[in-house]
Residue frames as qw, qx, qy, qz and C-alpha x, y, z in Angstrom:
[[0.852, 0.410, -0.230, 0.231, 50.94, 66.44, 121.98],
 [0.621, -0.712, 0.226, 0.239, 54.11, 65.90, 124.01],
 [0.515, 0.753, -0.402, 0.079, 57.44, 66.79, 122.46],
 [0.939, -0.320, -0.014, 0.121, 59.49, 63.86, 123.70],
 [0.641, 0.457, -0.188, 0.587, 62.73, 65.51, 122.61],
 [0.124, -0.704, 0.237, -0.658, 62.33, 67.79, 125.62],
 [0.862, -0.468, -0.055, -0.186, 62.15, 64.91, 128.12],
 [0.135, -0.685, 0.704, -0.132, 64.98, 63.70, 130.32],
 [0.125, -0.152, 0.979, -0.049, 63.64, 60.18, 130.60],
 [0.693, -0.022, -0.325, -0.643, 60.89, 57.86, 129.41],
 [0.324, -0.166, 0.878, -0.311, 59.49, 54.99, 131.50],
 [0.582, 0.079, -0.557, -0.587, 57.71, 52.22, 129.63],
 [0.789, -0.092, 0.503, -0.341, 55.43, 49.54, 130.90],
 [0.117, -0.304, 0.869, 0.371, 56.17, 46.30, 129.05],
 [0.175, 0.285, 0.936, 0.111, 53.18, 43.99, 128.57],
 [0.184, 0.769, 0.611, -0.026, 50.47, 45.54, 126.42],
 [0.014, -0.923, 0.047, 0.381, 52.57, 48.68, 125.97],
 [0.009, 0.658, -0.635, -0.404, 55.86, 47.81, 124.26],
 [0.027, 0.144, -0.958, -0.247, 55.02, 44.20, 123.47],
 [0.674, -0.054, -0.260, -0.690, 51.87, 42.52, 122.22],
 [0.207, 0.184, -0.932, 0.233, 51.72, 39.90, 124.96],
 [0.485, -0.086, 0.445, -0.748, 48.28, 40.14, 126.53],
 [0.824, 0.143, -0.310, -0.452, 46.88, 37.42, 124.29],
 [0.496, 0.256, -0.797, 0.232, 49.49, 35.06, 125.73],
 [0.077, -0.101, 0.712, -0.691, 48.28, 35.70, 129.24],
 [0.680, 0.050, 0.056, -0.729, 44.64, 35.38, 128.28],
 [0.797, 0.169, -0.540, -0.210, 45.35, 31.91, 126.90],
 [0.308, 0.207, -0.799, 0.472, 47.37, 30.98, 129.99],
 [0.388, -0.075, 0.461, -0.794, 44.42, 32.04, 132.16],
 [0.799, 0.116, -0.199, -0.556, 42.03, 29.96, 130.04],
 [0.716, 0.210, -0.665, 0.037, 44.26, 26.88, 130.17],
 [0.155, 0.231, -0.733, 0.621, 45.24, 27.24, 133.83],
 [0.462, -0.020, 0.437, -0.771, 41.74, 27.78, 135.20],
 [0.783, 0.165, -0.316, -0.509, 40.12, 25.41, 132.70],
 [0.508, 0.231, -0.813, 0.166, 42.37, 22.62, 133.94],
 [0.034, -0.019, -0.755, 0.655, 40.81, 23.21, 137.37],
 [0.000, -0.528, -0.848, -0.047, 37.24, 23.35, 136.15],
 [0.011, -0.718, -0.301, 0.627, 36.78, 27.14, 136.09],
 [0.437, 0.735, 0.311, 0.415, 35.88, 29.57, 133.33],
 [0.392, 0.022, -0.143, 0.908, 37.82, 32.84, 133.35],
 [0.014, -0.780, -0.516, 0.354, 35.66, 35.52, 135.07],
 [0.381, 0.815, 0.241, 0.364, 35.18, 38.69, 133.05],
 [0.168, -0.960, 0.146, -0.171, 36.94, 40.83, 135.66],
 [0.898, -0.327, 0.087, 0.281, 39.83, 38.45, 136.36],
 [0.678, 0.327, 0.074, 0.654, 42.41, 39.90, 133.95],
 [0.014, -0.815, -0.015, -0.579, 41.65, 43.46, 135.07],
 [0.690, -0.712, 0.046, -0.116, 42.15, 42.41, 138.70],
 [0.877, -0.279, 0.172, 0.350, 45.50, 40.68, 138.20],
 [0.616, 0.647, 0.058, 0.445, 47.14, 42.87, 135.54],
 [0.025, -0.893, 0.238, -0.381, 48.46, 45.53, 137.99],
 [0.771, -0.572, 0.269, -0.083, 49.89, 42.88, 140.33],
 [0.091, 0.600, -0.791, -0.073, 53.27, 41.20, 140.47],
 [0.596, 0.073, -0.773, -0.206, 53.44, 37.42, 140.18],
 [0.191, -0.049, -0.842, 0.502, 53.39, 36.74, 143.91],
 [0.320, 0.205, 0.374, -0.846, 50.37, 38.96, 144.56],
 [0.601, 0.188, -0.428, -0.649, 48.66, 37.56, 141.46],
 [0.474, 0.022, -0.880, 0.018, 49.15, 33.99, 142.70],
 [0.003, -0.136, -0.720, 0.681, 47.84, 34.90, 146.15],
 [0.467, 0.211, 0.055, -0.857, 44.76, 36.53, 144.62],
 [0.609, 0.149, -0.633, -0.454, 44.11, 33.50, 142.41],
 [0.307, -0.022, -0.908, 0.285, 44.47, 31.05, 145.30],
 [0.154, 0.213, 0.574, -0.775, 42.03, 33.03, 147.43],
 [0.501, 0.233, -0.132, -0.823, 39.48, 33.70, 144.71],
 [0.726, 0.151, -0.537, -0.402, 39.25, 30.12, 143.45],
 [0.789, -0.441, 0.320, -0.284, 40.02, 28.28, 146.69],
 [0.763, 0.446, -0.466, 0.041, 43.04, 26.52, 145.19],
 [0.866, -0.492, 0.058, 0.075, 45.16, 24.11, 147.21],
 [0.765, 0.348, -0.087, 0.535, 48.44, 24.77, 145.42],
 [0.466, -0.607, -0.107, 0.635, 51.10, 26.98, 146.97],
 [0.188, 0.904, -0.073, -0.376, 52.09, 30.35, 145.58],
 [0.156, -0.594, 0.683, 0.396, 55.34, 28.94, 144.20],
 [0.472, 0.168, 0.852, 0.153, 53.63, 25.97, 142.54],
 [0.412, 0.792, 0.427, -0.143, 51.25, 28.29, 140.70],
 [0.059, 0.877, -0.290, -0.378, 53.99, 30.70, 139.67],
 [0.337, -0.341, 0.804, 0.352, 56.10, 27.84, 138.31],
 [0.493, 0.433, 0.750, 0.085, 53.17, 26.55, 136.24],
 [0.295, 0.912, 0.163, -0.236, 52.53, 30.03, 134.82],
 [0.123, -0.755, 0.513, 0.389, 56.22, 30.44, 134.03],
 [0.466, -0.071, 0.836, 0.282, 56.45, 27.11, 132.29],
 [0.455, 0.656, 0.601, 0.020, 53.51, 28.14, 130.12],
 [0.162, 0.964, 0.068, -0.200, 54.87, 31.61, 129.36],
 [0.445, -0.604, 0.455, 0.480, 58.60, 31.16, 128.86],
 [0.538, 0.181, 0.668, 0.481, 58.39, 29.71, 125.37],
 [0.256, 0.846, 0.440, 0.158, 56.05, 32.45, 124.13],
 [0.171, -0.957, 0.086, 0.216, 58.22, 35.23, 125.53],
 [0.522, -0.456, 0.554, 0.461, 61.40, 33.66, 124.20],
 [0.370, 0.048, 0.762, 0.529, 60.19, 32.87, 120.69],
 [0.156, 0.581, 0.742, 0.295, 56.81, 34.38, 119.82],
 [0.082, -0.863, -0.383, 0.319, 55.88, 37.69, 121.46],
 [0.493, 0.409, 0.246, 0.727, 56.51, 40.69, 119.20],
 [0.136, -0.231, -0.181, 0.946, 56.78, 44.47, 119.56],
 [0.291, 0.745, 0.538, -0.266, 53.73, 46.64, 119.07],
 [0.525, 0.682, 0.309, 0.405, 53.47, 48.89, 116.04],
 [0.173, 0.892, -0.066, 0.413, 56.04, 51.68, 115.84],
 [0.717, -0.684, 0.043, 0.129, 57.96, 50.69, 118.98],
 [0.779, -0.085, 0.179, 0.595, 61.37, 50.16, 117.40],
 [0.331, 0.636, 0.205, 0.667, 61.13, 53.38, 115.38],
 [0.332, -0.886, -0.065, -0.318, 60.23, 55.36, 118.51],
 [0.796, -0.520, 0.091, 0.295, 63.04, 53.79, 120.56],
 [0.662, 0.215, 0.200, 0.689, 65.50, 54.74, 117.81],
 [0.047, 0.812, 0.195, 0.548, 64.06, 58.26, 117.80],
 [0.563, -0.823, 0.006, -0.072, 64.59, 58.62, 121.55],
 [0.831, -0.257, 0.163, 0.466, 68.08, 57.14, 121.38],
 [0.521, 0.465, 0.213, 0.684, 69.06, 59.54, 118.61],
 [0.116, -0.810, -0.043, -0.573, 67.97, 62.43, 120.85],
 [0.335, 0.267, -0.682, 0.593, 69.86, 61.05, 123.87],
 [0.614, -0.425, 0.072, -0.662, 66.71, 60.47, 125.93],
 [0.078, -0.247, 0.924, -0.281, 67.13, 57.94, 128.73],
 [0.726, -0.108, -0.388, -0.558, 64.74, 54.99, 128.71],
 [0.121, -0.213, 0.899, -0.363, 63.69, 52.41, 131.26],
 [0.545, -0.243, -0.692, -0.407, 61.07, 49.72, 131.84],
 [0.310, -0.185, 0.624, -0.693, 58.73, 49.50, 134.84],
 [0.605, 0.008, -0.645, -0.466, 56.89, 46.20, 134.80],
 [0.762, -0.322, 0.327, -0.457, 54.85, 43.73, 136.79],
 [0.943, 0.233, -0.236, -0.026, 56.55, 40.88, 134.92],
 [0.752, -0.546, 0.285, 0.233, 59.53, 38.99, 136.32],
 [0.002, -0.739, 0.550, 0.388, 63.02, 39.30, 134.86],
 [0.477, -0.082, 0.858, 0.172, 62.84, 35.66, 133.72],
 [0.489, 0.635, 0.593, 0.077, 60.29, 36.80, 131.14],
 [0.114, 0.945, -0.012, -0.307, 61.43, 40.37, 130.55],
 [0.258, -0.628, 0.593, 0.432, 64.97, 39.58, 129.48],
 [0.482, 0.108, 0.806, 0.326, 64.07, 36.87, 126.91],
 [0.384, 0.769, 0.510, 0.023, 61.42, 38.98, 125.19],
 [0.009, 0.927, -0.175, -0.332, 63.73, 42.00, 124.98],
 [0.359, -0.430, 0.722, 0.405, 66.51, 39.81, 123.60],
 [0.512, 0.357, 0.763, 0.168, 64.18, 38.09, 121.13],
 [0.315, 0.880, 0.352, 0.055, 63.16, 41.51, 119.77],
 [0.640, 0.215, 0.004, 0.738, 66.70, 42.95, 119.89],
 [0.079, -0.829, -0.106, -0.543, 65.84, 45.93, 122.11],
 [0.741, -0.491, -0.321, 0.328, 67.72, 45.10, 125.35],
 [0.561, -0.018, -0.062, 0.826, 70.39, 47.75, 124.78],
 [0.014, -0.656, -0.270, -0.705, 67.96, 50.67, 124.62],
 [0.551, -0.743, -0.265, -0.274, 67.15, 50.68, 128.34],
 [0.058, 0.649, -0.528, 0.545, 69.08, 52.19, 131.24],
 [0.186, -0.161, 0.851, -0.464, 67.29, 49.94, 133.72],
 [0.537, -0.295, -0.669, -0.421, 64.48, 47.46, 134.20],
 [0.199, -0.197, 0.611, -0.741, 62.48, 47.92, 137.40],
 [0.438, -0.273, -0.809, -0.281, 59.97, 45.32, 138.56],
 [0.555, -0.617, -0.104, -0.548, 57.23, 45.40, 141.16],
 [0.854, -0.240, -0.385, 0.256, 59.32, 43.00, 143.25],
 [0.490, 0.180, -0.260, 0.812, 61.54, 45.97, 144.09],
 [0.192, -0.310, 0.126, -0.923, 58.78, 48.12, 145.60],
 [0.170, 0.099, 0.822, -0.534, 56.08, 47.66, 148.22],
 [0.487, 0.489, 0.434, -0.578, 53.01, 48.73, 146.25],
 [0.575, 0.342, 0.677, 0.306, 51.53, 47.90, 142.85],
 [0.304, 0.219, 0.403, 0.835, 50.84, 50.01, 139.80],
 [0.142, -0.843, -0.473, -0.213, 48.04, 52.02, 141.33],
 [0.441, -0.847, 0.027, 0.295, 50.85, 53.89, 143.08],
 [0.407, 0.876, -0.259, -0.001, 53.94, 55.74, 141.80],
 [0.669, -0.602, 0.421, 0.115, 56.52, 53.59, 143.60],
 [0.817, 0.100, 0.439, 0.361, 57.82, 51.59, 140.62],
 [0.447, 0.799, 0.155, 0.372, 58.05, 54.71, 138.45],
 [0.269, -0.934, 0.218, -0.085, 59.81, 56.67, 141.18],
 [0.740, -0.419, 0.465, 0.247, 62.43, 53.94, 141.56],
 [0.729, 0.418, 0.380, 0.386, 62.89, 53.73, 137.81],
 [0.205, 0.933, 0.023, 0.294, 63.37, 57.51, 137.53],
 [0.505, -0.801, 0.319, 0.041, 65.78, 57.42, 140.46],
 [0.819, -0.102, 0.446, 0.346, 67.86, 54.76, 138.72],
 [0.565, 0.624, 0.288, 0.457, 67.99, 56.90, 135.58],
 [0.387, -0.392, -0.154, 0.820, 68.91, 59.93, 137.70],
 [0.037, 0.386, 0.422, 0.819, 66.27, 62.10, 136.05],
 [0.225, 0.090, 0.382, -0.892, 63.78, 64.61, 137.45],
 [0.250, 0.395, 0.883, -0.049, 60.30, 63.07, 137.43],
 [0.264, 0.740, 0.244, -0.568, 58.89, 66.41, 136.30],
 [0.293, 0.636, -0.495, -0.515, 60.82, 65.88, 133.06],
 [0.125, -0.129, 0.979, 0.099, 59.85, 62.23, 132.74],
 [0.667, 0.097, -0.186, -0.715, 56.96, 60.56, 130.88],
 [0.416, -0.086, 0.889, -0.171, 55.34, 57.21, 131.66],
 [0.519, 0.131, -0.569, -0.625, 53.76, 55.00, 128.97],
 [0.303, 0.003, 0.878, -0.371, 51.04, 52.64, 130.23],
 [0.326, -0.129, -0.710, -0.610, 48.16, 50.62, 128.79],
 [0.408, -0.470, -0.781, 0.050, 46.16, 50.09, 132.00],
 [0.288, -0.836, -0.225, -0.410, 44.08, 52.34, 134.21],
 [0.727, -0.651, -0.077, 0.205, 46.01, 51.58, 137.40],
 [0.695, 0.005, 0.113, 0.710, 49.32, 52.38, 135.75],
 [0.157, 0.608, 0.214, 0.749, 48.11, 55.76, 134.55],
 [0.502, -0.813, -0.189, -0.226, 46.64, 56.56, 137.96],
 [0.792, -0.451, -0.020, 0.412, 49.91, 55.65, 139.66],
 [0.553, 0.236, 0.161, 0.782, 51.97, 57.69, 137.23],
 [0.054, -0.727, -0.213, -0.651, 49.80, 60.78, 137.58],
 [0.651, -0.739, -0.174, -0.015, 49.79, 60.42, 141.37],
 [0.755, -0.298, 0.054, 0.582, 53.57, 60.60, 141.22],
 [0.005, -0.836, 0.061, 0.545, 53.57, 63.82, 139.22],
 [0.381, -0.136, 0.701, 0.588, 54.55, 62.28, 135.88],
 [0.540, 0.383, -0.224, -0.715, 53.10, 63.09, 132.51],
 [0.553, 0.000, 0.830, -0.073, 51.42, 59.96, 131.22],
 [0.409, 0.298, -0.550, -0.664, 50.77, 58.51, 127.78],
 [0.754, 0.078, 0.547, -0.355, 47.98, 55.97, 127.45],
 [0.088, 0.339, -0.814, -0.464, 48.69, 53.20, 124.94],
 [0.799, 0.108, -0.066, -0.588, 45.88, 51.39, 123.12],
 [0.089, -0.220, 0.971, 0.034, 45.72, 47.65, 123.57],
 [0.478, -0.133, -0.651, -0.575, 43.10, 45.44, 121.96],
 [0.389, -0.279, -0.837, 0.266, 42.38, 43.75, 125.28],
 [0.124, -0.479, -0.479, 0.726, 41.35, 47.06, 126.82],
 [0.083, 0.281, 0.493, 0.819, 39.44, 48.47, 123.85],
 [0.304, -0.715, -0.590, -0.219, 36.33, 48.99, 126.00],
 [0.495, -0.692, -0.252, 0.461, 38.35, 51.22, 128.36],
 [0.505, 0.359, 0.182, 0.764, 39.70, 53.65, 125.78],
 [0.108, -0.807, -0.182, -0.552, 37.69, 56.65, 126.98],
 [0.693, -0.715, -0.054, 0.075, 38.70, 56.04, 130.60],
 [0.766, -0.151, 0.135, 0.610, 42.36, 55.74, 129.64],
 [0.339, 0.585, 0.231, 0.700, 42.14, 58.81, 127.43],
 [0.320, -0.875, -0.142, -0.334, 40.79, 60.91, 130.32],
 [0.759, -0.604, 0.062, 0.234, 43.62, 59.76, 132.60],
 [0.747, 0.069, 0.237, 0.617, 46.32, 60.49, 130.01],
 [0.057, -0.703, 0.119, 0.698, 48.11, 63.62, 128.91],
 [0.389, 0.467, -0.560, -0.563, 48.26, 61.96, 125.50],
 [0.787, 0.052, 0.580, -0.201, 46.70, 58.78, 124.09],
 [0.220, 0.525, -0.656, -0.495, 48.13, 56.77, 121.20],
 [0.936, 0.170, 0.117, -0.284, 47.11, 53.83, 119.05],
 [0.918, 0.126, -0.013, 0.376, 50.67, 53.17, 117.89],
 [0.556, -0.590, 0.023, 0.585, 54.08, 54.63, 118.63],
 [0.439, 0.335, 0.369, 0.748, 54.49, 56.31, 115.26],
 [0.117, -0.875, -0.368, -0.292, 52.17, 59.00, 116.63],
 [0.570, -0.747, -0.068, 0.335, 54.89, 60.04, 119.11],
 [0.610, -0.081, 0.284, 0.735, 57.44, 61.12, 116.51],
 [0.128, 0.814, 0.124, -0.552, 57.45, 64.78, 115.62]]
């Protein structure tokens, strides 16, 4: 058990960690690839989840031999996702209570995400949690993806906190690996999409939770 009151800063992943959004992306994958005559491969979501939009588009083009440009694909994904993030996607269980808990103990908070700001800002606004965070850092701002500590290091730097006193919350294997490689304590967060990976995530984590109420002492 981590006593979060002793932390200087907390870094949260967004999709699948703070918000219950992975079902949105699964449906987008089904609709996008189905329109082109493909079923969604079993490993596709695991391959693209750690990537930013540009790298995800490049991977998709190469894997399926698509003729569209990176920007055309990204625009189509955005058009499909914007409404859901603006109006539908909700917080995961216990998130608001835990954010209030951290705020009441003057713990700095930030977001480190593979999603673009055009999606991040609407979903935070829709769920009335924008004001909790000192910064939002995206993979666009760093050279490497979530298998590396780069995005967490930049987020901690923006908060002006010592990474040794900082905790990262992630729902994917690559995120936990990157956080631990950077010297952070890491909390694995259960997501229904990754239910078959629970034991792997648990082994990579300093703490594993099914909902955020478990984090409150």
